[in-house]
VEXKOLTOR-495865 format. One line per field, with one value per residue (C-alpha): residue number from 1; residue in three letters; y, x, z. Coordinates in pm, 1 decimal, always signed. Layout:
n	(NUM;...)
res	(Ala;...)
c2	(Y;...)
c1	(X;...)
c3	(Z;...)
***
This chain:
n	(1;2;3;4;5;6;7;8;9;10;11;12;13;14;15;16;17;18;19;20;21;22;23;24;25;26;27;28;29;30;31;32;33;34;35;36;37;38;39;40;41;42;43;44;45;46;47;48;49;50;51;52;53;54;55;56;57;58;59;60;61;62;63;64;65;66;67;68;69;70;71;72;73;74;75;76;77;78;79;80;81;82;83;84;85;86;87;88;89;90;91;92;93;94;95;96;97;98;99;100;101;102;103;104;105;106;107;108;109;110;111;112;113;114;115;116;117;118;119;120;121;122;123;124;125;126;127;128;129;130;131;132;133;134;135;136;137;138;139;140;141;142;143;144;145;146;147;148;149;150;151;152;153;154;155;156;157;158;159;160;161;162;163;164;165;166;167;168;169;170;171;172;173;174;175;176;177;178;179;180;181;182;183;184;185;186;187;188;189;190;191;192;193;194;195;196;197;198;199;200;201;202;203;204;205;206;207;208;209;210;211;212;213;214;215;216;217;218;219;220;221;222;223;224;225;226;227;228;229;230;231;232;233;234;235;236;237;238;239;240;241;242;243;244;245;246;247;248;249;250;251;252;253;254;255;256;257;258;259;260;261;262;263;264;265;266;267;268;269;270;271;272;273;274;275;276;277;278;279;280;281;282;283;284;285;286;287;288;289;290;291;292;293;294;295;296;297;298;299;300;301;302;303;304;305;306;307;308;309;310;311;312;313;314;315;316;317;318;319;320;321;322;323;324;325;326;327;328;329;330;331;332;333;334;335;336;337;338;339;340;341;342;343;344;345;346;347;348;349;350;351;352;353;354;355;356;357;358;359;360;361;362;363;364;365;366;367;368;369;370;371;372;373;374;375;376;377;378;379;380;381;382;383;384;385;386;387;388;389;390;391;392;393;394;395;396;397;398;399;400;401;402;403;404;405;406;407;408;409;410;411;412;413;414;415;416;417;418;419;420;421;422;423;424;425;426;427;428;429;430;431;432;433;434;435;436;437;438;439;440;441;442;443;444;445;446;447;448;449;450;451;452;453;454;455;456;457;458;459;460;461;462;463)
res	(Met;Lys;Ser;Ile;Ala;Gln;Arg;Thr;Ser;Ile;Ala;Met;Cys;Ala;Ala;Val;Ser;Val;Ser;Leu;Ala;Leu;Val;Gly;Cys;Ser;Ser;Asp;Ser;Glu;Thr;Pro;Glu;Thr;Ser;Pro;Val;Thr;Glu;Thr;Ala;Asp;Glu;Ala;Val;Thr;Ile;Lys;Val;Ser;Ile;Asp;Ala;Gly;Leu;Glu;Pro;Glu;Ala;Arg;Glu;Asn;Phe;Asp;Ala;Arg;Val;Lys;Ala;Phe;Gln;Thr;Ala;His;Glu;Asn;Ile;Thr;Val;Glu;Ala;Gln;Glu;Tyr;Thr;Trp;Thr;Ala;Thr;Thr;Phe;Thr;Ala;Asp;Leu;Ala;Gly;Gly;Thr;Leu;Pro;His;Val;Phe;Thr;Ile;Pro;Phe;Thr;Asp;Gly;Arg;Gly;Leu;Ile;Ala;Ala;Lys;Gln;Ile;Ala;Asp;Ile;Ser;Asp;Leu;Val;Ala;Glu;Leu;Pro;Tyr;Ala;Asp;Gln;Phe;Asn;Pro;Asn;Val;Ala;Gln;Ala;Gly;Gln;Ala;Glu;Asp;Gly;Gly;Gln;Trp;Ala;Ile;Pro;Ile;Ala;Ala;Tyr;Gly;Gln;Ala;Leu;His;Tyr;Asn;Arg;Thr;Leu;Phe;Thr;Glu;Ala;Gly;Leu;Asp;Pro;Asp;Ser;Pro;Pro;Glu;Thr;Trp;Asp;Glu;Val;Arg;Glu;Ala;Ala;Arg;Lys;Ile;Ser;Glu;Ala;Thr;Gly;Glu;Thr;Gly;Tyr;Ala;Thr;Met;Thr;Ser;Ser;Asn;Thr;Gly;Gly;Trp;Ile;Leu;Thr;Thr;Leu;Val;Asn;Ala;Phe;Gly;Gly;His;Thr;Glu;Asn;Ala;Asp;Ala;Thr;Ala;Pro;Thr;Ile;Ala;Ser;Asp;Pro;Ala;Val;Lys;Glu;Ala;Leu;Glu;Tyr;Leu;Arg;Ala;Leu;Arg;Trp;Glu;Asp;Asn;Ser;Met;Gly;Ala;Asn;Phe;Leu;Tyr;Asp;Trp;Gly;Ser;Ile;Asn;Gln;Asp;Phe;Ala;Ser;Gly;Arg;Ile;Gly;Met;Tyr;Val;Ser;Gly;Gly;Gly;Asn;Tyr;Gly;Asn;Leu;Val;Thr;Gln;Asn;Ala;Leu;Asn;Pro;Asp;Asp;Tyr;Gly;Val;Thr;Val;Leu;Pro;Leu;Gln;Gly;Ala;Gln;Pro;Gly;Thr;Leu;Gly;Gly;Gly;Thr;Leu;Ala;Ala;Val;Ser;Pro;Lys;Gly;Thr;Pro;Ala;Glu;Gln;Ala;Ala;Ala;Val;Lys;Trp;Ile;Asp;Phe;Tyr;Tyr;Leu;Gly;Arg;Phe;Thr;Asp;Glu;Gln;Thr;Ala;Thr;Asp;Ala;Ala;Lys;Val;Ala;Ala;Asp;Leu;Asp;Gln;Pro;Val;Gly;Ala;Pro;Glu;Leu;Pro;Leu;Phe;Asp;Gln;Glu;Gln;Phe;Asp;Ala;Tyr;Gln;Val;Trp;Ile;Glu;Pro;Tyr;Val;Asn;Val;Pro;Leu;Gln;Gln;Met;Ala;Pro;Tyr;Thr;Thr;Lys;Ser;Gly;Glu;Gln;Glu;Leu;Ile;Pro;Glu;Pro;Arg;Val;Ala;Thr;Gln;Asp;Val;Tyr;Ala;Leu;Leu;Asp;Ala;Val;Val;Gln;Ala;Val;Leu;Thr;Asn;Glu;Asn;Ala;Asp;Ile;Asp;Ala;Leu;Leu;Ala;Gln;Val;Gln;Gly;Gln;Ala;Glu;Ser;Leu;Tyr;Ser;Gln;Ala;Asp)
c2	(+11542.3;+11400.2;+11034.9;+10798.8;+10900.4;+11070.7;+11026.4;+10741.1;+10775.3;+10863.4;+11013.4;+10972.8;+10795.5;+11006.0;+10931.1;+10810.4;+10566.8;+10453.6;+10485.6;+10138.2;+10273.9;+10383.1;+10049.0;+9935.7;+9634.4;+9367.5;+9284.2;+8989.1;+8810.6;+8784.2;+8600.1;+8821.6;+8705.8;+8660.5;+8659.5;+8332.8;+8375.7;+8047.3;+7907.2;+7633.6;+7348.1;+7395.9;+7463.4;+7660.8;+7979.3;+8284.5;+8616.6;+8947.2;+9251.8;+9617.0;+9843.8;+10215.5;+10305.6;+10519.3;+10445.5;+10578.9;+10300.4;+10308.8;+10265.3;+9965.9;+9817.4;+9862.7;+9682.1;+9393.8;+9346.9;+9333.1;+9066.0;+8858.7;+8877.1;+8776.0;+8479.6;+8365.4;+8357.1;+8191.1;+7948.9;+7831.8;+8184.0;+8359.1;+8732.2;+8912.7;+9290.5;+9454.7;+9830.1;+9986.7;+10331.3;+10385.8;+10636.8;+10661.8;+10653.7;+10327.9;+10136.1;+10047.2;+9910.2;+9714.0;+9572.0;+9467.7;+9324.9;+9120.2;+9272.4;+9386.7;+9212.4;+8983.4;+9268.4;+9624.4;+9950.3;+10156.8;+10481.5;+10469.7;+10612.3;+10299.2;+10042.9;+10003.8;+10016.8;+9745.1;+9533.1;+9569.2;+9469.4;+9182.8;+9310.6;+9243.2;+8924.2;+8857.1;+8811.9;+8880.4;+8533.9;+8567.1;+8917.5;+8801.7;+8569.3;+8853.8;+8918.7;+9288.3;+9248.4;+9408.7;+9693.1;+9896.2;+10239.4;+10176.7;+10498.9;+10376.6;+10009.2;+10070.9;+10207.5;+9849.3;+9672.8;+9509.7;+9584.7;+9287.6;+9427.1;+9181.4;+9331.5;+9284.8;+9541.6;+9641.9;+10004.9;+10066.7;+10446.6;+10744.8;+11116.7;+11465.1;+11726.0;+11982.6;+12281.8;+12184.5;+12464.0;+12518.6;+12680.1;+12790.1;+12976.0;+13131.6;+13267.1;+13397.9;+13580.2;+13743.2;+13518.5;+13344.6;+12966.6;+12908.7;+13114.1;+12976.5;+13128.3;+13087.3;+13227.3;+13189.8;+13560.8;+13502.2;+13206.3;+13432.7;+13704.9;+13454.1;+13302.9;+13646.9;+13730.5;+13396.9;+13436.9;+13793.8;+13733.0;+13394.8;+13350.2;+13014.8;+12912.1;+13057.6;+12825.8;+12527.5;+12293.3;+11953.9;+11951.9;+11613.5;+11238.9;+11321.9;+11513.7;+11850.8;+11754.6;+11610.0;+11927.3;+12154.3;+11956.4;+12003.7;+12380.5;+12379.6;+12201.7;+12443.1;+12733.2;+12589.9;+12412.9;+12071.3;+11920.1;+11685.5;+11710.7;+11566.8;+11234.5;+11188.9;+11177.7;+11471.6;+11685.1;+12051.3;+12164.3;+12449.6;+12543.8;+12560.5;+12906.2;+12775.0;+12585.8;+12905.1;+13089.0;+12835.6;+12865.4;+13244.6;+13221.9;+13014.3;+13252.5;+13545.9;+13372.8;+13279.5;+13586.6;+13877.6;+13775.5;+13556.7;+13339.1;+12992.7;+12938.2;+12788.9;+12422.5;+12366.3;+11991.8;+11868.5;+11532.2;+11387.1;+11254.8;+11555.3;+11815.0;+11616.8;+11616.7;+11989.9;+12066.6;+11843.9;+12013.2;+12356.1;+12487.3;+12527.9;+12737.7;+12583.3;+12318.7;+12111.0;+11732.8;+11467.0;+11553.4;+11235.4;+11306.0;+11365.0;+11001.6;+10997.0;+11324.6;+11185.0;+10828.8;+10898.3;+11256.3;+11309.7;+11601.7;+11793.6;+11775.6;+12123.2;+12265.1;+12106.2;+12263.5;+12160.6;+12324.4;+12278.7;+12409.2;+12750.5;+12717.0;+12976.1;+12995.2;+12858.9;+12489.9;+12436.0;+12119.1;+11928.0;+11661.9;+11328.7;+11016.5;+10687.1;+10381.1;+10025.4;+9711.5;+9477.6;+9129.7;+9016.0;+8792.3;+8598.0;+8443.8;+8090.1;+8039.5;+7972.1;+8287.8;+8498.0;+8360.8;+8441.5;+8789.8;+8861.6;+8740.6;+8987.6;+9275.6;+9185.3;+9159.6;+9442.1;+9714.3;+9657.5;+9475.5;+9793.1;+9931.1;+9619.1;+9455.8;+9631.7;+9418.6;+9461.9;+9834.2;+9885.7;+9659.1;+9846.6;+10187.2;+10090.0;+9948.5;+10242.2;+10486.1;+10295.4;+10339.7;+10710.3;+10651.3;+10866.5;+10756.1;+10959.6;+11158.5;+11276.0;+11006.8;+10924.2;+10608.3;+10306.2;+10157.5;+10317.8;+10606.4;+10390.2;+10161.8;+10456.1;+10619.1;+10293.7;+10283.3;+10636.5;+10534.3;+10226.5;+10425.5;+10735.1;+10639.5;+10619.4;+10927.4;+11113.4;+11357.9;+11735.0;+11729.5;+12098.2;+12186.4;+11974.2;+12128.1;+12378.9;+12072.7;+11819.3;+12061.2;+12190.9;+11911.1;+11759.3;+12074.6;+12047.3;+11865.8;+11588.8;+11563.0;+11243.1;+11257.7;+11258.1;+10911.1;+10877.6;+10838.0;+11006.3;+10956.2;+11021.8;+11355.1;+11444.1;+11381.1;+11620.5;+11886.8;+11843.1;+12011.4;+12299.4;+12372.1;+12351.9;+12590.4;+12850.3;+12836.9;+12850.2;+13085.4;+13419.7;+13467.3;+13120.2;+13130.6;+12960.7;+12957.3;+12788.3;+12537.1;+12442.7;+12415.1;+12174.5;+11958.7;+11967.2;+11808.4;+11545.7;+11466.5;+11437.8;+11171.6;+10979.3;+11003.8;+10878.5;+10576.2;+10498.7;+10487.1)
c1	(+9676.8;+9880.5;+9824.5;+9582.4;+9334.0;+9363.7;+8996.4;+8770.9;+8463.7;+8308.2;+8002.2;+7879.9;+7953.0;+7925.8;+7894.3;+8047.3;+8101.9;+8388.9;+8354.3;+8377.6;+8549.5;+8839.5;+8917.9;+9053.5;+9061.2;+9310.3;+9355.8;+9156.8;+9468.5;+9626.4;+9522.9;+9612.6;+9782.0;+9542.3;+9584.0;+9562.3;+9214.3;+9068.1;+8790.7;+8550.9;+8695.3;+8608.0;+8241.2;+8087.3;+7925.9;+7755.3;+7792.7;+7623.3;+7846.3;+7752.4;+7794.1;+7719.4;+7388.1;+7393.4;+7745.1;+7848.9;+7882.9;+8262.9;+8261.0;+8029.0;+8254.6;+8544.8;+8354.7;+8254.0;+8614.6;+8717.2;+8456.2;+8580.2;+8937.8;+8830.3;+8628.3;+8923.9;+9129.3;+8848.9;+8664.6;+8438.4;+8305.5;+8041.0;+7999.1;+7671.2;+7638.4;+7365.2;+7312.3;+7358.9;+7440.9;+7452.4;+7202.1;+7094.3;+6725.0;+6732.5;+7019.4;+6839.9;+6540.7;+6761.5;+6956.4;+6645.4;+6487.4;+6791.3;+6810.3;+7172.2;+7428.7;+7693.1;+7946.8;+7835.6;+7993.8;+7923.7;+8059.0;+8320.2;+8058.9;+7845.9;+8119.5;+8127.5;+7752.6;+7689.3;+7965.1;+7829.8;+7483.4;+7632.0;+7453.3;+7752.0;+7952.6;+8252.3;+8517.8;+8809.6;+8964.1;+8951.6;+9098.7;+9377.6;+9497.6;+9551.4;+9923.8;+9885.1;+9647.6;+9895.1;+9988.8;+9666.0;+9699.5;+9566.2;+9364.8;+9178.8;+9150.6;+8991.1;+8676.5;+8596.8;+8720.0;+8535.2;+8636.9;+8876.7;+9054.8;+8904.7;+8863.0;+8493.8;+8491.3;+8774.5;+8868.8;+8872.6;+8882.5;+8966.7;+8939.1;+8947.6;+8684.8;+8753.7;+8604.7;+8510.2;+8460.5;+8365.9;+8652.8;+8432.3;+8192.7;+8490.9;+8619.9;+8278.6;+8255.0;+8595.3;+8763.2;+9097.2;+9035.6;+9402.8;+9369.9;+9064.2;+8939.4;+9164.3;+8927.5;+8556.7;+8513.4;+8668.1;+8434.3;+8140.1;+8263.4;+8329.3;+7981.9;+7821.5;+8014.6;+7928.8;+7559.1;+7548.3;+7754.2;+7619.3;+7278.7;+7394.1;+7425.6;+7743.7;+7766.7;+7545.5;+7530.0;+7377.8;+7081.5;+6905.7;+6954.8;+7192.8;+7424.7;+7316.8;+7450.1;+7762.0;+7852.0;+7750.5;+7986.9;+8255.1;+8205.1;+8205.8;+8543.2;+8678.0;+8560.5;+8755.0;+8476.6;+8328.2;+7982.7;+8086.0;+8331.9;+8682.8;+8599.7;+8279.7;+8055.9;+7830.0;+7725.5;+7833.1;+7588.2;+7439.6;+7751.0;+8025.5;+8007.4;+8141.5;+7814.7;+7610.6;+7884.4;+7868.3;+7489.5;+7506.5;+7754.0;+7511.4;+7229.3;+7433.6;+7504.9;+7139.1;+6950.5;+7195.3;+7380.6;+7121.3;+7408.5;+7281.0;+7027.5;+6682.4;+6744.3;+6765.9;+6705.0;+7030.7;+7172.2;+7506.0;+7380.2;+7175.8;+7439.2;+7697.3;+7466.4;+7400.8;+7769.5;+7871.0;+7605.4;+7757.1;+7478.5;+7687.7;+7998.7;+8125.1;+8032.5;+8195.9;+8238.0;+8507.1;+8836.9;+8831.3;+8495.4;+8632.2;+8589.4;+8222.6;+8161.2;+8312.4;+8178.2;+7830.5;+7761.8;+7957.3;+8157.4;+8359.5;+8716.5;+8790.5;+8531.7;+8679.3;+8878.4;+8934.9;+9109.6;+9151.9;+8890.7;+8964.9;+9042.2;+8986.3;+8942.9;+9147.8;+9179.2;+9039.0;+9071.1;+8935.7;+8673.3;+8787.9;+8601.4;+8618.7;+8439.8;+8434.5;+8354.3;+8133.7;+7991.7;+7635.8;+7592.0;+7327.3;+7586.3;+7716.9;+8079.7;+8173.6;+7995.4;+8162.8;+8504.6;+8434.5;+8320.6;+8650.0;+8836.3;+8636.7;+8712.5;+9080.0;+9089.9;+8860.7;+8917.2;+9264.5;+9472.7;+9559.5;+9731.0;+9922.6;+10041.7;+10233.5;+10098.7;+9739.6;+9792.7;+9939.0;+9680.4;+9403.1;+9539.1;+9595.8;+9247.6;+9085.7;+9284.5;+9196.8;+8831.0;+8884.0;+8817.2;+8997.9;+9343.0;+9534.8;+9257.4;+9328.4;+9300.9;+9443.8;+9651.8;+9496.0;+9831.1;+10159.7;+10310.5;+10583.0;+10323.7;+10120.4;+10426.6;+10503.0;+10146.4;+10178.7;+10490.5;+10313.7;+10023.0;+10213.9;+10226.3;+9846.8;+9744.6;+9483.2;+9322.4;+9388.8;+9651.7;+9729.9;+9365.4;+9379.2;+9704.6;+9538.0;+9415.6;+9694.8;+9978.4;+9818.6;+9604.5;+9899.9;+9928.0;+9577.6;+9482.2;+9232.9;+8946.9;+8743.2;+8367.4;+8172.3;+8181.8;+7839.3;+7510.1;+7678.4;+7413.9;+7128.3;+7276.3;+7343.6;+6974.3;+6878.0;+7108.5;+6959.8;+6644.6;+6840.7;+7026.0;+6702.5;+6529.1;+6805.3;+6800.9;+6423.0;+6322.9;+6501.5;+6388.0;+6481.0;+6582.5;+6921.5;+6965.9;+6630.9;+6696.0;+7033.0;+6894.3;+6628.6;+6879.4;+7115.7;+6847.5;+6767.0;+7134.5;+7192.1;+6922.9;+7101.5;+7430.9;+7275.3;+7136.5;+7486.7;+7640.3)
c3	(+10537.4;+10816.6;+10749.2;+10595.8;+10844.1;+11166.6;+11148.3;+11178.2;+10975.0;+10651.9;+10674.5;+10356.1;+10172.9;+10159.9;+10199.7;+10127.0;+9847.4;+9641.2;+9268.9;+9123.3;+8818.0;+9033.0;+9184.9;+8855.3;+8631.7;+8541.5;+8178.8;+8053.2;+7935.2;+8276.5;+8589.6;+8883.0;+9196.6;+9484.4;+9858.8;+10052.2;+10197.1;+10311.7;+10092.9;+10188.7;+9983.3;+9614.5;+9676.1;+9394.5;+9522.1;+9379.2;+9553.3;+9491.5;+9518.3;+9530.3;+9232.1;+9228.7;+9072.2;+8758.6;+8637.4;+8299.1;+8034.1;+8045.4;+8421.7;+8395.0;+8128.5;+8368.0;+8642.7;+8415.5;+8305.9;+8668.2;+8740.9;+8448.0;+8575.1;+8925.1;+8802.4;+8595.1;+8913.6;+9114.0;+8889.7;+9173.0;+9243.7;+9034.7;+9088.5;+9026.3;+9047.6;+9254.8;+9234.8;+9575.5;+9708.2;+10082.8;+10213.4;+10573.6;+10492.1;+10295.5;+10450.8;+10773.8;+10585.7;+10345.8;+10637.6;+10824.8;+10511.2;+10418.3;+10070.3;+10083.4;+9860.9;+10010.4;+9982.5;+10050.6;+10159.0;+10469.7;+10612.2;+10886.5;+11122.0;+11096.9;+11152.0;+11528.2;+11572.6;+11316.7;+11468.8;+11821.5;+11701.2;+11496.9;+11188.9;+10964.3;+10935.7;+11156.9;+10887.6;+11121.5;+11081.4;+10702.5;+10709.0;+10940.6;+10663.7;+10418.3;+10371.7;+10451.7;+10746.0;+10986.4;+10752.4;+10767.0;+10915.6;+11267.0;+11270.4;+10964.1;+11050.1;+11388.0;+11221.3;+11121.1;+11434.4;+11720.8;+12079.2;+12076.7;+11770.1;+11522.4;+11175.2;+11092.4;+10809.8;+10576.9;+10505.3;+10130.8;+10104.8;+10322.8;+10260.7;+10401.6;+10319.6;+10049.8;+9870.7;+9514.9;+9264.4;+8901.2;+8716.5;+8427.0;+8655.7;+8833.3;+8503.7;+8399.3;+8732.7;+8686.6;+8944.8;+8898.9;+8900.2;+8980.0;+9300.1;+9479.9;+9807.2;+10109.4;+10374.7;+10437.9;+10370.9;+10027.7;+9972.2;+10048.5;+9813.3;+9534.6;+9579.3;+9551.0;+9234.3;+9072.2;+9144.3;+9019.5;+8705.6;+8594.4;+8755.0;+8892.3;+9256.6;+9399.0;+9699.1;+9778.5;+10073.2;+10144.8;+10380.6;+10369.9;+10429.2;+10716.3;+10484.6;+10622.8;+10963.0;+10805.5;+10618.7;+10907.2;+11131.2;+10864.9;+10878.4;+11257.8;+11258.4;+10996.4;+11213.7;+11507.7;+11695.2;+11767.0;+11807.7;+12090.5;+12379.5;+12368.8;+12534.5;+12331.3;+12638.3;+12553.2;+12256.4;+12245.0;+11980.6;+12183.9;+12379.1;+12116.4;+11954.4;+11624.1;+11562.9;+11568.0;+11377.1;+11093.3;+11073.1;+11077.4;+10791.5;+10586.9;+10673.4;+10542.7;+10212.7;+10175.1;+10289.6;+10265.7;+9949.9;+9776.1;+9653.6;+9750.7;+9475.7;+9533.6;+9617.4;+9991.8;+9991.4;+9843.8;+9938.4;+9824.9;+9492.2;+9387.5;+9476.0;+9279.5;+8977.5;+8987.4;+9038.8;+8747.8;+8533.2;+8593.6;+8817.5;+9133.7;+9179.0;+9506.7;+9757.9;+10031.3;+10008.3;+10034.0;+9869.5;+9662.1;+9501.6;+9151.6;+9049.8;+9143.8;+8962.8;+8643.6;+8646.6;+8780.3;+8677.0;+8352.3;+8488.6;+8228.7;+8369.4;+8233.8;+8475.1;+8785.0;+9064.0;+9424.6;+9716.2;+10087.8;+10325.9;+10473.2;+10844.0;+11113.7;+11488.4;+11777.3;+11685.2;+11337.5;+11135.0;+10840.0;+10895.8;+10758.9;+10658.1;+10482.4;+10351.0;+10481.8;+10287.0;+10489.1;+10437.1;+10496.0;+10801.9;+10610.5;+10379.0;+10422.7;+10531.4;+10168.8;+10052.0;+10321.0;+10226.3;+9862.6;+9963.8;+10138.2;+9831.4;+9624.0;+9862.3;+9858.5;+9480.7;+9376.9;+9632.7;+9776.4;+9515.9;+9334.8;+9645.5;+9743.5;+9420.6;+9143.4;+8860.2;+8976.6;+9022.2;+8675.3;+8510.6;+8689.2;+8595.9;+8232.0;+8179.5;+8358.5;+8145.8;+7827.1;+7920.7;+7995.7;+8364.4;+8623.6;+8734.6;+8991.2;+9160.6;+9517.4;+9784.2;+10122.6;+10171.5;+10339.9;+10431.5;+10538.9;+10345.6;+10193.2;+10036.4;+9911.2;+9756.4;+9575.0;+9445.3;+9310.2;+9116.8;+8974.5;+8831.4;+8720.7;+8348.5;+8336.3;+8533.9;+8330.4;+8572.2;+8571.1;+8844.2;+8809.8;+8872.5;+9189.3;+9312.6;+9548.7;+9740.2;+9696.5;+9779.6;+10099.6;+10240.2;+10425.4;+10633.1;+10776.1;+11093.8;+11027.3;+11273.0;+11310.4;+11292.4;+11617.8;+11768.1;+11930.8;+11741.7;+11447.0;+11181.7;+11425.6;+11529.2;+11166.4;+11097.2;+11376.9;+11234.8;+10885.4;+11010.0;+11160.0;+10836.6;+10637.7;+10878.6;+10852.1;+10472.2;+10434.2;+10715.8;+10730.5;+11090.8;+11215.2;+11582.5;+11570.2;+11948.6;+11999.3;+11723.6;+11869.0;+12220.0;+12096.7;+11911.0;+12208.6;+12426.7;+12167.4;+12117.4;+12492.2;+12500.9;+12226.5;+12412.1;+12733.9;+12551.4;+12423.4;+12773.7)
***
């Protein structure tokens, strides 16, 4: 991809969601260097920090080791883990109910809205004291910035979408796993062959919890279209031909080829599980999803392949995304300061400090956790290149199986997610995708016209 992120949102966390196992650990015998974030005197505080639900035992061991190292460096801070995975349907209720941990993750798409509503803490003064505060890629950092440029949320991961595929199913279907599809027609043909030869789903797509709209928008971009106009003042759901083209493509896979299986209510978590279990030949999600598949879904690395999205049309591109770490506004000043220290230490230290990076990579590798999976840099390219050198001795992921993605992703234009009412519009498009996959005679034009009107209302409210 061109840079850390010529895009400004995650969708899911996608939604998504940074695997805690991938952010590394320092060895117990060493006290890591920490950044000079202001603390409130020596006040003892306890903070709750988010941890992905359903981690494999080794990943949880990795996390616990990281907590121990942090507490050694900050004797006045106690860290408690709270299971949390961002989903659109539960996040709003958790936010309103005050049940979120002190540190939690959100998609890029949510950053500005939460900042404008002051629903996350203003940590900009604390972030400004970090030694690398001015080294973030500006295209990434702005997803967590207020209008005055203050950094209210910290970018911790960025990605571009990719086509993930099961190499074992490819082989069983007579396909070459080292030569994955390069066009959408080839994706369709591969999906048909996988379904016919193995009885498994050839190609699956997310459809619920706003992920249907997210992946449909990804396809629209890959087909050369957009779901909003260039200045983000109006949706183009009914007027851009690529939207209908993408839906017609899905309809063909579903009803003409019967290659999409029988589950049409996938969200991010459930599609990951079925893919890791060998029940899906191909699906689209963030290019850095390997870590989640391994740590949360026990993926067999031998099965895994990933490649760039096929691009077609006049101005195609790859939808990009990312994750922000945010702090609860309900915390005391001391708790918020401690929270920023945790974000600095846990999420970002491995990119900015050689000792932390090597310690993190070594411990993760010792626990058989992924080191070296595809990711986009949060800082400038020079810093990212240095990081890659630091971790090279501990890389344990199947790099050759990821080469179709890593060797070509830099050639693809990254497109940011729609900027207005992103999650709300995704939710509207969920229903459209579900209708096309469950009703062979679904009227796509009528469905898009209806969503266009609803989206226009959302855009007018955002003016």
